VOBA-1610 file (N, C-alpha, C; in pm, whole numbers, padded with zeros to 5 digits, always signed):
BEGIN
Unk+06268+07718+00079Unk+06404+07670+00098Unk+06501+07783+00067Unk+06604+07792+00148Unk+06712+07887+00126Unk+06836+07807+00084Unk+06907+07859-00016Unk+07030+07795-00062Unk+07139+07901-00062Unk+07250+07871+00002Unk+07365+07962-00002Unk+07476+07895-00083Unk+07530+07972-00177Unk+07638+07922-00261Unk+07763+08003-00230Unk+07862+07935-00177Unk+07989+07996-00143Unk+08096+07935-00232Unk+08215+07990-00225Unk+08321+07929-00303Unk+08443+08016-00315Unk+08545+07955-00370Unk+08669+08022-00400Unk+08642+08125-00510Unk+08716+08235-00510Unk+08704+08335-00615Unk+08727+08267-00750Unk+08633+08287-00844Unk+08647+08229-00976Unk+08594+08087-00989Unk+08532+08035-00883Unk+08482+07898-00886Unk+08352+07883-00963Unk+08288+07995-00995Unk+08161+07990-01066Unk+08042+08013-00975Unk+08068+08058-00855Unk+07961+08072-00757Unk+07849+08163-00803Unk+07883+08276-00862Unk+07779+08369-00909Unk+07700+08309-01024Unk+07770+08253-01121Unk+07701+08193-01237Unk+07613+08077-01194Unk+07665+07991-01108Unk+07588+07877-01059Unk+07466+07924-00982Unk+07485+08020-00893Unk+07374+08068-00812Unk+07264+08130-00897Unk+07302+08210-00997Unk+07203+08273-01085Unk+07121+08168-01160Unk+07190+08071-01219Unk+07121+07967-01297Unk+07033+07883-01206Unk+07085+07850-01089Unk+07010+07771-00992Unk+06881+07843-00952Unk+06892+07972-00921Unk+06775+08051-00884Unk+06673+08053-00998Unk+06723+08068-01119Unk+06634+08071-01235Unk+06561+07937-01252Unk+06635+07827-01244Unk+06575+07695-01262Unk+06473+07661-01153Unk+06502+07706-01030Unk+06412+07678-00918Unk+06301+07783-00905Unk+06313+07890-00986Unk+06221+08003-00978Unk+06226+08068-00838Unk+06348+08080-00787Unk+06376+08143-00658Unk+06432+08282-00683Unk+06426+08365-00581Unk+06490+08496-00587Unk+06640+08479-00574Unk+06715+08564-00643Unk+06861+08557-00642Unk+06919+08682-00575Unk+07013+08659-00485Unk+07083+08768-00416Unk+07233+08741-00427Unk+07310+08849-00443Unk+07454+08835-00459Unk+07527+08939-00375Unk+07608+08893-00281Unk+07686+08985-00201Unk+07794+09052-00287Unk+07848+08978-00384Unk+07942+09039-00477Unk+07877+09153-00554Unk+07751+09134-00591Unk+07675+09239-00657Unk+07653+09358-00564Unk+07622+09328-00438Unk+07607+09435-00339Unk+07738+09514-00327Unk+07851+09441-00324Unk+07981+09507-00312Unk+08012+09593-00434Unk+07980+09542-00552Unk+08006+09620-00673Unk+07922+09748-00674Unk+07797+09738-00627Unk+07712+09857-00617Unk+07773+09959-00521Unk+07819+09912-00407Unk+07881+10001-00308Unk+08006+10066-00366Unk+08090+09986-00432Unk+08213+10039-00492Unk+08180+10145-00597Unk+08079+10117-00680Unk+08038+10212-00784Unk+07989+10342-00721Unk+07907+10329-00616Unk+07855+10447-00544Unk+07968+10532-00489Unk+08073+10465-00442Unk+08187+10536-00382Unk+08291+10577-00485Unk+08272+10534-00609Unk+08364+10571-00715Unk+08499+10503-00706Unk+08500+10379-00653Unk+08626+10305-00641Unk+08608+10165-00700Unk+08719+10096-00720Unk+08713+09960-00775Unk+08679+09861-00664Unk+08641+09742-00704Unk+08612+09634-00607Unk+08739+09600-00529Unk+08854+09608-00595Unk+08982+09581-00528Unk+09008+09688-00421Unk+08984+09814-00454Unk+09001+09923-00357Unk+08902+09909-00241Unk+08781+09866-00273Unk+08681+09845-00168Unk+08724+09733-00073Unk+08781+09626-00127Unk+08831+09516-00044Unk+08943+09566+00048Unk+09031+09650-00006Unk+09139+09706+00075Unk+09082+09794+00186Unk+08981+09873+00153Unk+08915+09960+00251Unk+08851+09875+00361Unk+08794+09764+00323Unk+08728+09675+00419Unk+08826+09618+00521Unk+08954+09611+00485Unk+09056+09563+00579Unk+09078+09662+00693Unk+09045+09788+00668Unk+09074+09895+00765Unk+08955+09932+00851Unk+08836+09894+00808Unk+08716+09931+00883Unk+08612+09820+00872Unk+08538+09804+00979Unk+08435+09699+00981Unk+08304+09749+00919Unk+08297+09878+00890Unk+08175+09940+00839Unk+08117+09868+00717Unk+08201+09838+00620Unk+08154+09771+00498Unk+08100+09632+00530Unk+08175+09557+00609Unk+08130+09422+00644Unk+07998+09426+00720Unk+07981+09523+00808Unk+07855+09534+00883Unk+07738+09563+00790Unk+07762+09649+00690Unk+07657+09680+00593Unk+07618+09555+00514Unk+07718+09480+00468Unk+07691+09357+00393Unk+07628+09251+00483Unk+07674+09242+00607Unk+07619+09145+00703Unk+07470+09169+00724Unk+07432+09295+00743Unk+07292+09327+00766Unk+07206+09294+00645Unk+07260+09318+00526Unk+07185+09284+00403Unk+07158+09134+00399Unk+07258+09054+00440Unk+07243+08909+00438Unk+07148+08861+00548Unk+07166+08914+00668Unk+07081+08874+00781Unk+06933+08899+00751Unk+06905+09009+00680Unk+06766+09042+00646Unk+06702+08936+00557Unk+06782+08855+00490Unk+06727+08751+00403Unk+06674+08631+00483Unk+06704+08624+00611Unk+06653+08514+00694Unk+06501+08517+00702Unk+06441+08632+00676Unk+06295+08646+00680Unk+06228+08606+00550Unk+06309+08570+00451Unk+06255+08534+00320Unk+06272+08384+00297Unk+06202+08334+00197Unk+06214+08194+00160Unk+06229+08186+00008Unk+06259+08067-00040Unk+06276+08044-00183Unk+06377+08143-00242Unk+06500+08131-00194Unk+06605+08219-00242Unk+06735+08143-00258Unk+06817+08197-00346Unk+06954+08150-00363Unk+07043+08271-00339Unk+07138+08257-00249Unk+07230+08366-00221Unk+07372+08326-00256Unk+07435+08410-00334Unk+07574+08396-00375Unk+07655+08481-00277Unk+07721+08413-00182Unk+07795+08484-00078Unk+07895+08391-00014Unk+08017+08438+00000Unk+08116+08353+00067Unk+08072+08318+00208Unk+08005+08409+00278Unk+07963+08383+00416Unk+07813+08355+00428Unk+07748+08325+00318Unk+07605+08295+00322Unk+07572+08182+00417Unk+07658+08082+00423Unk+07635+07968+00513Unk+07629+08014+00659Unk+07698+08119+00691Unk+07705+08172+00827Unk+07584+08260+00858Unk+07548+08346+00763Unk+07438+08439+00785Unk+07301+08379+00758Unk+07296+08269+00684Unk+07170+08196+00661Unk+07191+08054+00713Unk+07193+08038+00844Unk+07228+07907+00901Unk+07133+07794+00863Unk+07009+07827+00826Unk+06915+07721+00789Unk+06920+07688+00640Unk+07011+07754+00567Unk+07019+07730+00422Unk+07086+07597+00392Unk+07062+07548+00270Unk+07137+07435+00217Unk+07267+07496+00166Unk+07376+07456+00226Unk+07505+07523+00208Unk+07592+07451+00105Unk+07624+07523-00003Unk+07703+07468-00112Unk+07835+07544-00119Unk+07944+07470-00142Unk+08075+07532-00157Unk+08138+07482-00287Unk+08188+07576-00368Unk+08252+07543-00495Unk+08401+07571-00485Unk+08480+07473-00528Unk+08625+07491-00531Unk+08672+07488-00676Unk+08792+07542-00699Unk+08848+07549-00833Unk+08999+07568-00819Unk+09074+07522-00918Unk+09219+07545-00917Unk+09246+07694-00941Unk+09359+07741-00892Unk+09395+07882-00905Unk+09408+07925-01051Unk+09472+07843-01133Unk+09490+07883-01273Unk+09358+07887-01349Unk+09267+07794-01319Unk+09136+07795-01383Unk+09054+07915-01335Unk+09063+07947-01206Unk+08991+08064-01152Unk+09038+08191-01223Unk+09168+08207-01237Unk+09223+08326-01304Unk+09178+08331-01450Unk+09182+08217-01518Unk+09138+08214-01658Unk+08993+08257-01671Unk+08907+08207-01580Unk+08765+08243-01584Unk+08744+08393-01560Unk+08816+08446-01464Unk+08801+08589-01433Unk+08848+08674-01551Unk+08960+08637-01611Unk+09009+08710-01729Unk+08909+08701-01844Unk+08854+08582-01866Unk+08757+08563-01974Unk+08629+08642-01952Unk+08592+08663-01825Unk+08469+08735-01793Unk+08480+08882-01829Unk+08602+08934-01835Unk+08627+09074-01872Unk+08538+09171-01793Unk+08538+09154-01662Unk+08463+09246-01576Unk+08536+09380-01577Unk+08462+09485-01602Unk+08521+09618-01612Unk+08589+09666-01485Unk+08542+09617-01370Unk+08599+09664-01242Unk+08715+09577-01196Unk+08753+09476-01275Unk+08864+09388-01239Unk+08957+09372-01360Unk+09026+09479-01398Unk+09113+09471-01517Unk+09250+09410-01486Unk+09281+09301-01553Unk+09411+09235-01538Unk+09468+09215-01676Unk+09600+09227-01686Unk+09661+09214-01818Unk+09701+09071-01851Unk+09716+08986-01746Unk+09757+08849-01774Unk+09717+08756-01658Unk+09737+08626-01680Unk+09698+08525-01580Unk+09773+08543-01448Unk+09902+08572-01456Unk+09982+08584-01333Unk+09931+08699-01246Unk+09899+08811-01308Unk+09847+08927-01235Unk+09713+08892-01171Unk+09630+08822-01244Unk+09499+08783-01192Unk+09514+08682-01078Unk+09604+08586-01093Unk+09628+08489-00985Unk+09675+08559-00859Unk+09762+08658-00874Unk+09812+08733-00758Unk+09697+08808-00689Unk+09608+08867-00769Unk+09491+08935-00714Unk+09403+08837-00636Unk+09380+08721-00694Unk+09296+08620-00628Unk+09356+08583-00493Unk+09487+08557-00491Unk+09552+08519-00366Unk+09545+08632-00263Unk+09569+08754-00307Unk+09565+08870-00217Unk+09425+08889-00160Unk+09325+08883-00246Unk+09187+08904-00201Unk+09142+08792-00107Unk+09176+08667-00141Unk+09138+08554-00056Unk+09205+08566+00081Unk+09329+08607+00084Unk+09399+08624+00211Unk+09337+08736+00293Unk+09302+08845+00228Unk+09237+08957+00296Unk+09105+08912+00359Unk+09026+08838+00283Unk+08897+08790+00333Unk+08917+08692+00447Unk+09013+08603+00435Unk+09041+08503+00539Unk+09073+08573+00672Unk+09156+08676+00665Unk+09193+08752+00786Unk+09071+08821+00846Unk+08993+08888+00762Unk+08874+08959+00812Unk+08772+08862+00871Unk+08748+08749+00806Unk+08649+08653+00856Unk+08690+08597+00991Unk+08819+08575+01008Unk+08869+08525+01137Unk+08854+08634+01244Unk+08895+08755+01208Unk+08891+08866+01303Unk+08749+08904+01341Unk+08661+08917+01245Unk+08525+08966+01271Unk+08428+08860+01319Unk+08443+08735+01269Unk+08343+08632+01296Unk+08399+08507+01361Unk+08530+08502+01377Unk+08599+08383+01428Unk+08570+08261+01341Unk+08573+08283+01209Unk+08550+08176+01112Unk+08682+08146+01042Unk+08717+08019+01036Unk+08830+07976+00955Unk+08775+07942+00817Unk+08799+08029+00722Unk+08740+08013+00590Unk+08847+07974+00490Unk+08821+07876+00408Unk+08703+07789+00407Unk+08725+07662+00489Unk+08628+07627+00566Unk+08627+07500+00638Unk+08517+07417+00572Unk+08555+07321+00493Unk+08458+07247+00412Unk+08354+07172+00494Unk+08383+07148+00621Unk+08285+07079+00706Unk+08164+07168+00738Unk+08172+07297+00706Unk+08059+07389+00727Unk+07952+07375+00620Unk+07978+07294+00517Unk+07891+07289+00400Unk+07825+07153+00382Unk+07705+07156+00324Unk+07630+07034+00296Unk+07678+06966+00168Unk+07730+07045+00075Unk+07772+06993-00054Unk+07895+07071-00101Unk+07999+06999-00140Unk+08121+07060-00192Unk+08145+07003-00332Unk+08166+07093-00429Unk+08186+07050-00567Unk+08310+07119-00622Unk+08398+07041-00684Unk+08514+07095-00754Unk+08469+07125-00897Unk+08470+07253-00933Unk+08421+07295-01065Unk+08533+07309-01168Unk+08656+07278-01130Unk+08771+07300-01219Unk+08750+07242-01358Unk+08710+07117-01366Unk+08696+07049-01495Unk+08553+07008-01526Unk+08456+07073-01462Unk+08316+07038-01484Unk+08243+07149-01557Unk+08172+07115-01661Unk+08087+07216-01725Unk+07980+07263-01626Unk+07941+07387-01638Unk+07845+07444-01544Unk+07714+07365-01543Unk+07675+07307-01657Unk+07552+07229-01664Unk+07558+07108-01569Unk+07675+07044-01563Unk+07693+06929-01472Unk+07685+06972-01327Unk+07743+07085-01297Unk+07741+07138-01160Unk+07596+07165-01119Unk+07522+07231-01207Unk+07380+07263-01180Unk+07300+07135-01161Unk+07318+07037-01249Unk+07244+06910-01238Unk+07272+06841-01105Unk+07398+06840-01064Unk+07434+06777-00936Unk+07366+06848-00819Unk+07368+06980-00822Unk+07305+07057-00715Unk+07154+07033-00713Unk+07092+07036-00830Unk+06946+07016-00836Unk+06906+06878-00782Unk+06986+06776-00813Unk+06959+06642-00758Unk+06964+06644-00605Unk+07068+06708-00552Unk+07085+06714-00406Unk+06976+06798-00341Unk+06936+06906-00405Unk+06828+06991-00352Unk+06698+06912-00347Unk+06669+06838-00453Unk+06546+06756-00454Unk+06550+06650-00345Unk+06665+06587-00326Unk+06680+06490-00216Unk+06654+06557-00083Unk+06706+06676-00067Unk+06690+06751+00059Unk+06546+06786+00083Unk+06477+06829-00022Unk+06335+06865-00009Unk+06251+06743+00031Unk+06295+06625-00014Unk+06222+06502+00015Unk+06240+06451+00157Unk+06333+06508+00231Unk+06361+06463+00368Unk+06243+06487+00458
//
């Protein structure tokens, strides 16, 4: 079984996908992780890499090919905003979250490549990055992102502990396997 976990920035998609892969004993893949590796290799921040991606399709093509190659594998969880698109046979999960909660989570995570001094600055970054991705996804793939009808399961994580989110997904995955 393939599972793709997509979501709004800060919705918990990476954390949920990692834990889910661990509990299911599946392989875990992260496009955000791929992007951070590329940014590190190029000596730039993830924000600078996102800006660069607006000007050239090269980065998106590299990430697309990495995702497409996963179609030959099974028993995996992929953390990717476009995983539902590149793994069409996957069980497609989408996580939503309020903007202020997303910013709080990102600030609390203290990622070295995403330094923000306050919630407002982080919220502005989230909006800018989401808008950039929305434009690129429409331009490159003709996808209106996010369109919740593209997903098998949508969960609002704003006020849910991660354990509840995982339990809900595991129940749905087991139901799916039983089909």
